[in-house]
C-alpha positions, 0 to 999 in steps of 0.5 A: 500500500502506498503512502498516499493511500494510507494518508486519509486513514492517518488523518482520521486517527489524529482528528481532535474530538470536540469538547462536550458542552455542559448541559444547560438548565432545562426549561422545567428546572427554571420553571420549578425555581421561578414559579414558587419563588414568584408565588412566595414573594407575591404572598409575602408582600400581600398585607406585609404591614399588617396595618402597620402593627408589630408584635412582641417578638418582632419588637425585640428584633427591632430594638436590638437590631438598632443597637451597635454590634458591641451592644448586641453582643453584650446584651446576648450575654444576659439574654437571647444569646440563641438569636444573637447572630440573627440580630447582628444580621438584621443590624447590618440590613437596617444599616443598608436599607433603613430600620423600618417595618418593611426592612424588618420583614422583607428578609423573611419574605426573601428567605422563604421564597428561596426555601420554596425554590429549594423545595421545588428542586428537591421534589424535581430531583426525587420525583420529577418536574411536575412533582417539583412544581407542585411541591414548590407551589404548595409550600408557600400556600401552607398557613404556617409558611405564610405566617412566618414569611411575614415576621421579623424573626429568624425562623424563615431564614432557618427554614431556607438554610435547612431546605438547601442543606437538605438539597445539598445532602441529596446531591452529595449522596451519589457524587461523594465529593468532599466539597459537596459535604462541606457545603452541606455541613456549613449550611447546616451549621449556619442554620443551627447558629441562627436557631439551635433547634435546627440541629433536629433536622440533622437527626432527620437527615441521618435517619433518611440515610440509614433507611435508604441504606446508602453505601458505608462511605456515604454514611461515614462522610455524613457522620463526620460532617454531622459531628463537625456541625454539632461541634460548631454548635456546642459552644453556643448550646452550652452558653445559652443553657444558662439562659433557659429562663427565656423559655419559661413562658412555655407551659405546654405544647404551643400550637400542637394541633397544626403539627399533628394534622400535617404529620398525619396528612404527610404520613398518609400521602407517603403511603401512595406510590410516589416517584422514585429517583436516585438512591434516596426516595422522596418519602424516606426524605420527607417523612423524617424531616416532617415528623422527627424534629417536632416529635423530639421536641415533644419528648424533650417537653416531658422534662421541660416544656419546649415545643413551639410550632415555629421552632420546627418551622422547617418541618413544612419542607416535608409536608410540601414534598409529600403533597406535591408528589402525591398530587403528581401521582393522583394526576397520573392515575386519573383518566381525566384531570377534572377531579384534580382541578376540582380538588385544587379549587376546593383547597385554594378556597379553603385556604382563603380565610386563614390567609386573610386572617394571618394578615390582620393584627389579631393573628399574633398573640399581642400587638405592641403598636396598639399597646403603645397607642393605648398608653399614649391615649390613657396617660397624661403628661406627668403620670407615672408608668408601671409595668407588671412585670418589668419584663413587659417594658419591651411592649412599649419600647419600639416607639418611645414617643408613646411613653415620652411624657410619662415617668417610668416609676420602677426603672433604674437603668434603661435597656440600652445602657444596661445591655438588657431587653427590659432595663434594670429596676429599682429596689422594692422600697424605692419603687413603692416610695416613687409610686406614692409621689404620683396621683395617677399611674398607668399600668401595663400588664399582658393579658392572662399573665401573672407577675413573677414573685419577687420583691419588686413586683410585690411592692408594685401590686401591694402599693396599688392595692393599698393606696390606689383604686382602679379608674379604668381598664382598656383591653388591647390585643395581648395586654391590659392598660389600667389607670390607677388613681390615689384614693385621696383624689375624689376627681380623677378627671379633674380640670386640666388646670388642676395642680395636683401633685405629680399631675400635669394638665394638657392633651396628649398629641 
């Protein structure tokens, strides 16, 4: 064979292959990300101001996030250490965008929107595009998700971080690359540092891997990562254990019914033939994260009451995954989509009343805006102001103008300078002496709450009982505002020109 005849064969042998392009994201994946994100933002912005009202926990966020970072840290040494990182984050956000009501709540709206996209991607990976879209759209419709998407607290951020940590876990199982496990671990640790009870999701993840019978190297990688998360959380957990009085208000499970209902519905959905993709089945991932965190809190509550529904808000990831996959399975089994449409319309109609209710001031256990406004209305310039108990001072602290012309009778050092939430109060005998200098006292107490037993609170109640009588009480959402008048004053509503001791005329503006 001549050289000329061999030439073409040589040319074909040495031709360079064309580099393969990475596949671009599919349209289905884009829809699964964008549709839940958009729906959650829309629902989050709807009625986000709640008629310009704020409730007690949000008021704490508002107050502490306006302090310097050093003050936040010093305050956390006394109280709310578990939320210190969140307050620091909100401090920076307030610095960038201003410290208004929208700025307080918008981070939660955005965090929950990111969580919704993560739920959609999880279901897409485990059960297909339609299940992913349905799960992502179901998530923001859940009443509990709608509620905390509009609240200036850390729970929406924790939910978003746990969602994406769960997604990182599912992705890490087949690939087994170290950096994926690092992403999973760091995301879980950040969630735990924002709220300690996020660590219960770690337990759910471990159960998922064990039940899925993943290879031993995967289980070992998860174990090492989980140990790192626990080690990173341990210093915070040890220090915050000394502030366990922060949850002393929990007398029993708070809003347990919602958890029980969604757990039962989720387990029922898991019995259906849900889509199976990859080494981890959707039901094996969703049921543990739905049931275990709340169940563990309930078990712990046998020793010390700890169960509050928002502490395990991320459990809604599980019910959204299960409902999305179940609806996908239901749609596939139906010869006609008519029944599916009827069911969807019925569910949406049932969600309208709770969705409307959640956007009213009455949807929260108290309304500090209304409490402060009532104090301003009932008090006169120069009146005494008394909190029963002193820790309830936070109920009017968000707007100092409401108490500007009143004298706080028990306060020795204000909250900011004392690096506390409610300030430092005077000794009992000094409180009683100051009370007797005033003819009118406006008292603030939370509805249904009993003052703690300590000398200061006993001095307040005893002095009111012996030397004052109740002139009038105004009930507002979560509190009572009562005007007390000295017994020797026969005309509590005297002419503004009256020169009674401790009382000044004029009209509040």
